C-alpha positions as CSV (number, residue, x, y, z in Angstrom):
1,M,-76.2,-121.6,-208.7
2,T,-72.5,-123.0,-208.6
3,K,-71.2,-126.3,-209.6
4,V,-69.1,-128.3,-207.7
5,T,-68.0,-131.3,-208.6
6,R,-67.7,-133.9,-205.6
7,T,-66.0,-137.9,-205.4
8,I,-67.7,-140.3,-203.5
9,K,-65.7,-143.0,-202.3
10,L,-68.1,-146.3,-201.8
11,K,-66.7,-149.4,-200.7
12,F,-67.8,-152.6,-202.2
13,H,-70.1,-154.7,-200.0
14,N,-68.5,-158.2,-199.4
15,L,-66.9,-159.3,-202.5
16,N,-66.3,-162.9,-202.6
17,Q,-63.2,-164.4,-204.2
18,V,-64.4,-164.7,-207.9
19,K,-65.4,-160.7,-208.1
20,Q,-62.3,-159.8,-206.4
21,Q,-59.9,-161.8,-209.0
22,L,-62.2,-159.9,-211.8
23,F,-61.2,-156.9,-210.5
24,V,-57.7,-157.6,-210.3
25,E,-57.4,-159.0,-213.8
26,M,-59.6,-155.6,-215.0
27,T,-56.6,-153.4,-213.2
28,A,-53.5,-155.4,-214.9
29,E,-55.0,-155.6,-217.9
30,N,-56.3,-152.1,-218.3
31,T,-53.2,-151.1,-217.2
32,R,-51.1,-153.0,-220.0
33,L,-53.3,-151.5,-222.7
34,A,-52.6,-148.0,-221.4
35,N,-48.4,-148.9,-221.4
36,E,-49.3,-150.3,-224.9
37,L,-51.1,-147.4,-226.0
38,L,-48.2,-144.3,-224.7
39,A,-45.9,-146.7,-227.0
40,I,-47.5,-145.4,-229.6
41,P,-46.8,-141.9,-231.4
42,Y,-49.3,-139.1,-229.8
43,V,-50.4,-138.4,-233.2
44,E,-51.3,-142.0,-234.3
45,R,-52.4,-142.2,-230.9
46,R,-55.5,-140.0,-231.4
47,E,-56.5,-142.0,-234.3
48,I,-57.1,-145.4,-232.4
49,T,-60.3,-147.1,-231.9
50,T,-61.3,-149.9,-229.6
51,A,-61.7,-151.8,-233.1
52,K,-57.9,-151.1,-233.3
53,V,-57.0,-152.5,-230.2
54,V,-56.8,-156.1,-228.9
55,T,-58.0,-156.5,-225.1
56,S,-59.9,-158.6,-222.9
57,L,-61.7,-155.7,-221.8
58,K,-65.4,-154.6,-223.1
59,S,-65.4,-151.9,-225.5
60,A,-66.6,-149.0,-222.8
61,L,-63.6,-149.4,-220.7
62,A,-61.2,-149.7,-223.5
63,N,-62.7,-146.6,-224.9
64,Q,-62.5,-144.9,-221.8
65,T,-58.3,-145.6,-221.2
66,I,-58.1,-144.5,-225.2
67,R,-59.4,-141.4,-224.0
68,H,-57.5,-141.3,-221.0
69,T,-54.0,-141.6,-222.8
70,I,-54.8,-138.5,-225.3
71,S,-55.9,-136.4,-222.4
72,A,-53.7,-133.8,-221.5
73,T,-53.0,-136.1,-218.3
74,G,-51.8,-138.9,-220.2
75,R,-49.5,-137.2,-222.6
76,K,-47.2,-136.5,-219.2
77,V,-47.0,-140.3,-218.3
78,K,-44.0,-142.5,-219.6
79,H,-45.2,-145.7,-218.2
80,Y,-48.2,-146.4,-216.0
81,K,-47.2,-148.8,-212.7
82,C,-51.0,-149.2,-211.9
83,L,-54.4,-147.7,-213.9
84,P,-57.5,-148.6,-212.3
85,P,-60.3,-149.0,-214.7
86,E,-62.8,-146.3,-215.1
87,I,-65.9,-146.3,-216.7
88,N,-67.5,-143.5,-218.1
89,K,-71.0,-141.7,-216.8
90,Q,-73.5,-143.9,-220.0
91,N,-72.0,-147.1,-218.9
92,W,-73.0,-147.1,-214.9
93,K,-75.8,-147.1,-212.6
94,L,-77.1,-146.9,-209.4
95,S,-79.9,-148.9,-208.0
96,K,-81.3,-149.5,-204.4
97,R,-83.5,-152.0,-203.0
98,G,-84.6,-152.0,-199.9
99,N,-82.1,-150.1,-197.7
100,T,-79.2,-151.3,-200.0
101,Y,-77.2,-149.2,-202.7
102,S,-75.9,-151.5,-205.7
103,L,-73.6,-150.2,-208.5
104,S,-74.2,-151.7,-211.9
105,F,-70.8,-151.5,-214.6
106,P,-69.5,-153.7,-217.5
107,T,-66.8,-156.3,-216.6
108,M,-64.2,-158.7,-218.2
109,A,-67.3,-161.2,-217.3
110,G,-70.2,-158.9,-218.7
111,E,-72.4,-156.3,-216.9
112,K,-72.1,-157.0,-213.1
113,R,-74.2,-155.3,-210.0
114,V,-72.2,-155.4,-206.6
115,P,-73.6,-153.7,-203.7
116,I,-72.0,-151.0,-202.0
117,V,-71.4,-149.4,-198.4
118,V,-72.0,-146.2,-197.5
119,A,-69.9,-145.5,-195.1
120,S,-70.8,-141.8,-194.3
121,S,-74.4,-140.5,-193.5
122,H,-73.7,-137.1,-195.5
123,W,-73.3,-139.2,-198.4
124,Q,-76.8,-140.9,-198.7
125,P,-78.6,-137.2,-199.6
126,V,-76.2,-137.2,-202.4
127,L,-76.6,-140.7,-203.6
128,E,-80.6,-140.6,-203.2
129,Q,-80.0,-137.0,-205.9
130,V,-78.2,-139.5,-208.2
131,L,-81.2,-142.0,-208.1
132,E,-83.7,-139.2,-209.1
133,G,-81.7,-137.8,-211.5
134,N,-81.0,-134.4,-209.9
135,V,-77.3,-134.5,-210.8
136,E,-74.8,-134.9,-213.1
137,K,-72.9,-138.2,-213.0
138,G,-69.5,-138.4,-213.8
139,S,-67.2,-141.5,-213.8
140,V,-66.6,-144.4,-211.7
141,K,-63.3,-145.8,-211.3
142,V,-62.8,-149.4,-209.3
143,I,-59.8,-149.0,-207.2
144,Y,-57.5,-151.2,-204.4
145,H,-57.4,-149.5,-201.6
146,R,-55.8,-150.5,-198.3
147,K,-56.8,-154.1,-198.6
148,G,-60.1,-153.3,-200.1
149,W,-62.3,-152.4,-203.5
150,Y,-64.2,-149.5,-203.7
151,A,-65.7,-147.2,-206.4
152,Y,-64.8,-143.4,-207.0
153,M,-67.7,-141.9,-207.8
154,S,-67.7,-138.6,-209.5
155,V,-70.9,-136.2,-209.2
156,T,-71.6,-132.4,-210.0
157,L,-74.0,-131.0,-207.7
158,D,-75.9,-127.3,-208.2
159,V,-75.5,-125.1,-205.0
160,P,-76.9,-122.3,-204.5
161,Q,-75.2,-119.2,-204.1
162,M,-75.3,-117.1,-201.3
163,Q,-75.1,-113.0,-201.2
164,T,-73.1,-112.0,-198.5
165,Q,-71.9,-108.5,-197.9
166,N,-69.2,-109.6,-195.2
167,R,-65.8,-111.5,-194.7
168,V,-64.0,-113.2,-192.6
169,G,-60.2,-113.5,-192.8
170,V,-58.1,-116.1,-192.0
171,D,-54.4,-116.2,-191.0
172,R,-52.5,-118.9,-191.8
173,G,-48.9,-120.1,-190.3
174,Q,-47.2,-122.6,-187.7
175,N,-47.6,-121.8,-184.1
176,N,-51.5,-121.2,-184.9
177,I,-52.3,-123.1,-188.2
178,A,-55.3,-120.8,-188.6
179,V,-57.0,-118.1,-187.0
180,V,-60.4,-117.0,-188.4
181,A,-61.9,-113.5,-187.4
182,P,-63.7,-111.1,-189.1
183,A,-63.4,-107.3,-189.4
184,K,-63.9,-106.7,-185.8
185,G,-64.5,-108.7,-182.8
186,F,-63.5,-112.0,-181.4
187,G,-61.6,-115.0,-183.5
188,K,-61.0,-119.1,-183.1
189,F,-57.4,-120.3,-183.1
190,H,-56.6,-123.2,-184.5
191,S,-53.2,-123.8,-182.4
192,G,-50.3,-125.3,-184.1
193,K,-48.3,-127.4,-181.2
194,D,-49.4,-130.6,-181.4
195,V,-49.0,-130.4,-185.1
196,M,-45.2,-129.7,-184.6
197,H,-45.0,-132.1,-182.0
198,R,-46.1,-134.9,-184.1
199,R,-43.9,-133.5,-187.5
200,R,-40.9,-133.9,-184.7
201,Y,-41.5,-137.6,-183.9
202,F,-42.4,-138.5,-187.6
203,Q,-39.0,-136.8,-188.9
204,K,-37.4,-139.0,-186.1
205,R,-38.9,-142.4,-187.0
206,R,-38.2,-141.3,-191.0
207,Q,-34.4,-141.0,-189.9
208,E,-34.4,-144.2,-187.8
209,L,-35.6,-146.1,-190.8
210,Q,-33.5,-144.3,-193.5
211,S,-30.4,-145.0,-191.4
212,D,-31.5,-149.0,-191.0
213,K,-32.1,-148.8,-194.9
214,K,-35.9,-150.1,-194.3
215,F,-37.0,-148.1,-197.6
216,R,-40.5,-150.1,-198.0
217,A,-41.5,-149.2,-194.6
218,L,-40.1,-145.7,-195.3
219,K,-42.7,-145.2,-197.8
220,K,-45.2,-146.7,-195.9
221,W,-44.4,-143.9,-192.7
222,N,-44.2,-140.9,-195.2
223,K,-48.4,-142.5,-196.6
224,K,-49.1,-142.3,-192.9
225,E,-48.1,-138.7,-192.2
226,R,-49.3,-137.5,-195.2
227,R,-53.0,-138.9,-194.2
228,W,-53.1,-137.1,-190.7
229,M,-52.1,-134.1,-192.2
230,E,-55.0,-134.6,-194.6
231,A,-57.4,-135.2,-191.7
232,V,-55.9,-132.4,-189.6
233,N,-56.7,-130.0,-192.6
234,H,-59.9,-131.6,-193.0
235,T,-61.0,-130.7,-189.6
236,I,-59.8,-127.0,-189.7
237,S,-61.5,-126.4,-193.1
238,R,-64.7,-127.5,-191.7
239,R,-64.8,-125.4,-188.3
240,I,-63.8,-122.3,-190.7
241,V,-66.9,-123.2,-192.6
242,R,-68.9,-122.9,-189.7
243,F,-67.7,-119.9,-188.4
244,A,-68.5,-117.9,-192.0
245,Q,-71.4,-119.6,-192.0
246,F,-72.2,-118.3,-188.6
247,H,-71.6,-114.8,-189.7
248,E,-72.8,-115.5,-193.4
249,A,-69.7,-114.4,-194.6
250,D,-67.1,-115.2,-197.3
251,V,-63.7,-116.2,-196.1
252,A,-60.6,-114.3,-197.4
253,I,-57.3,-115.6,-197.2
254,E,-53.6,-114.0,-198.1
255,D,-52.2,-115.3,-201.4
256,L,-49.4,-117.0,-200.3
257,E,-48.2,-118.3,-203.6
258,G,-44.3,-119.0,-203.8
259,C,-44.1,-118.1,-200.1
260,R,-41.5,-120.8,-199.7
261,D,-38.9,-118.8,-202.1
262,T,-39.6,-115.6,-201.2
263,M,-39.8,-116.2,-197.2
264,K,-36.2,-116.3,-195.5
265,Q,-35.8,-119.1,-192.7
266,S,-32.6,-120.1,-191.0
267,Q,-30.8,-123.4,-191.5
268,K,-31.5,-124.6,-188.1
269,N,-35.5,-124.2,-188.3
270,R,-35.4,-125.9,-191.9
271,S,-33.8,-129.0,-190.4
272,D,-36.6,-129.0,-187.4
273,A,-39.5,-130.7,-189.5
274,G,-41.6,-128.8,-186.7
275,Q,-40.6,-125.3,-188.0
276,S,-39.7,-125.7,-191.6
277,R,-42.0,-123.8,-193.6
278,H,-41.4,-126.9,-196.2
279,S,-43.7,-129.0,-194.4
280,W,-46.4,-126.4,-193.6
281,S,-49.3,-128.0,-195.7
282,F,-51.1,-124.1,-196.0
283,Y,-52.0,-124.9,-200.0
284,S,-54.1,-128.2,-198.6
285,L,-56.0,-126.2,-196.2
286,E,-56.9,-123.7,-199.1
287,Q,-57.9,-126.4,-201.5
288,K,-60.5,-128.0,-199.2
289,L,-61.4,-124.9,-197.9
290,D,-62.9,-123.5,-201.6
291,Y,-64.7,-126.5,-202.1
292,K,-66.2,-127.0,-198.8
293,L,-67.2,-123.4,-198.9
294,A,-68.5,-123.4,-202.5
295,L,-71.1,-126.6,-201.1
296,A,-72.2,-124.3,-198.4
297,G,-72.9,-121.5,-201.5
298,L,-70.0,-119.1,-200.1
299,R,-66.8,-118.2,-201.7
300,L,-63.4,-118.3,-200.6
301,V,-61.1,-114.7,-201.5
302,K,-57.7,-114.3,-201.8
303,V,-55.8,-111.0,-200.7
304,P,-52.3,-109.6,-201.4
305,A,-50.2,-110.8,-198.1
306,P,-47.6,-108.1,-197.9
307,Y,-48.1,-105.5,-194.5
308,T,-51.3,-107.5,-193.4
309,S,-49.1,-109.2,-190.3
310,K,-47.2,-105.6,-190.0
311,S,-50.4,-103.0,-189.7
312,C,-52.4,-102.3,-187.4
313,S,-56.0,-103.5,-187.5
314,T,-57.5,-100.6,-185.6
315,C,-55.7,-97.5,-187.0
316,G,-54.1,-98.7,-189.8
317,T,-50.6,-97.8,-189.0
318,I,-47.3,-100.1,-189.8
319,G,-46.6,-101.4,-186.2
320,H,-43.7,-103.8,-184.5
321,R,-44.6,-107.6,-184.2
322,H,-42.6,-109.8,-181.7
323,K,-43.5,-113.6,-181.9
324,H,-47.3,-113.5,-180.7
325,D,-47.6,-109.8,-179.8
326,F,-48.4,-106.5,-181.8
327,N,-47.7,-103.4,-180.8
328,C,-49.1,-99.7,-182.4
329,P,-47.2,-96.7,-182.1
330,H,-50.5,-95.2,-181.1
331,G,-50.7,-97.5,-177.9
332,H,-53.0,-100.6,-179.5
333,Y,-52.2,-104.2,-178.2
334,H,-53.3,-106.8,-180.7
335,N,-52.8,-110.6,-180.7
336,A,-50.5,-111.1,-183.8
337,D,-52.2,-113.6,-185.5
338,L,-55.3,-112.1,-184.9
339,N,-54.7,-108.8,-186.0
340,A,-53.4,-110.2,-189.3
341,S,-56.8,-112.1,-189.5
342,H,-58.6,-108.7,-189.0
343,N,-57.0,-107.0,-191.4
344,I,-57.2,-109.7,-194.3
345,A,-61.4,-109.3,-193.1
346,Q,-61.0,-105.8,-194.1
347,W,-59.2,-105.9,-197.0
348,E,-61.4,-104.7,-199.9
349,G,-58.6,-104.7,-202.6
350,F,-58.5,-102.7,-205.9
351,S,-60.0,-102.6,-209.3
352,C,-57.7,-100.5,-210.9
353,S,-54.5,-100.4,-213.0
354,L,-51.1,-101.5,-211.2
355,E,-49.6,-98.3,-212.0
356,L,-52.5,-96.2,-209.8
357,Y,-51.8,-99.1,-207.4
358,R,-48.4,-97.8,-206.7
359,D,-49.5,-94.6,-207.0
360,A,-51.9,-94.8,-204.2
361,A,-49.6,-96.9,-202.0
362,V,-47.1,-93.6,-202.5
363,M,-49.8,-91.4,-201.5
364,A,-51.0,-93.5,-198.5
365,S,-47.2,-93.6,-196.9
366,S,-47.0,-89.6,-197.5
367,A,-50.3,-88.7,-195.1
368,T,-49.1,-91.5,-192.4
369,E,-46.6,-90.4,-189.8
370,N,-45.2,-93.6,-190.0
371,G,-45.3,-93.9,-193.7
372,L,-43.5,-96.6,-195.6
373,L,-43.9,-97.5,-199.5
374,G,-46.5,-100.0,-199.8
375,T,-48.6,-99.0,-196.1
376,A,-51.1,-101.0,-194.6
377,P,-54.1,-102.2,-196.9
378,N,-56.6,-100.3,-195.1
379,L,-54.8,-97.0,-195.2
380,M,-54.7,-97.2,-199.0
381,N,-58.4,-98.0,-199.4
382,D,-59.4,-94.6,-197.4
383,S,-56.8,-92.2,-199.7
384,L,-58.5,-93.9,-202.6
385,L,-62.3,-93.7,-200.9
386,S,-61.1,-89.9,-200.3
387,G,-59.4,-89.7,-203.2
388,E,-63.3,-90.6,-204.9
389,S,-64.9,-88.5,-203.3
390,N,-62.8,-85.1,-204.1
């Protein structure tokens, strides 16, 4: 079993003016208390209890604020602009009357029970598990977002781990945001043309707002672009997970950590939002893949990035890539991104020291017609296997 933590966003249903004002006052008082605590040296702050602070918040809320300011996250903060009130797992309760779910928690005016709206049908089984006590409860945050009040509920689920022997590879890029394919066979392409076009549209509008010095509108525009790209990555990650479930396989991706610093790019391409790698949200896609696969009982595996795009997935020889085409010296032709995803799916990795890894690369390169130091991963695996058999 694998433990997966999820945050459920639940909107409060038909809040009256009194409760809305109560939540506003709770947020303001919670922010004031947190900033007051941050002004105290950390060593002294660790000794503070609810009996030593003056606040109109209930002790359950104030105690959670104290815990937050002495946590690793709180130590890095100098001042809070807004800190939503947080309720610990022992102090909130979910109930159901008829078809209506309600959330009970302490407020400045005592404990309140507020109806909530289940916006998406896939949250309902999780809420039923909370009612039955089959999941581990986390904290609840009361947050004002886009003209509405929401409860962000954290729960930890036990998900059975699937035993798989297969892998599908995912090649991430810009022309194609993601190409997913098994070690052999057809794959699925997620084109990036629409994303490039919309990135340029956002960039043009952003430049206009900057020249007009409309900084408040610019901030909203940047948030809108971020939300749109998050929605795109959610859609692509869901489709990749369905592809992996169909093949009953784990998902392998390239390890692209620090790629913005290592990949060369011309100044012209960097200034174009559609081509710039600095606007490439590959890490967001990786995060969404990670937790969605965990919920499906599958794993996300990272493999080394070098030569996954330069080696032939059929014979392992270093070939020539030009835009969407990959040509092998032995006459094999592939789509470049599909070829890379095949290589990623075939990668088996090494369970040996770094020095042996380098020696294996040299041995593999010396035995190939077009040998290069650090030849294709599937050729290096073959050399190790042959070495083990000897």
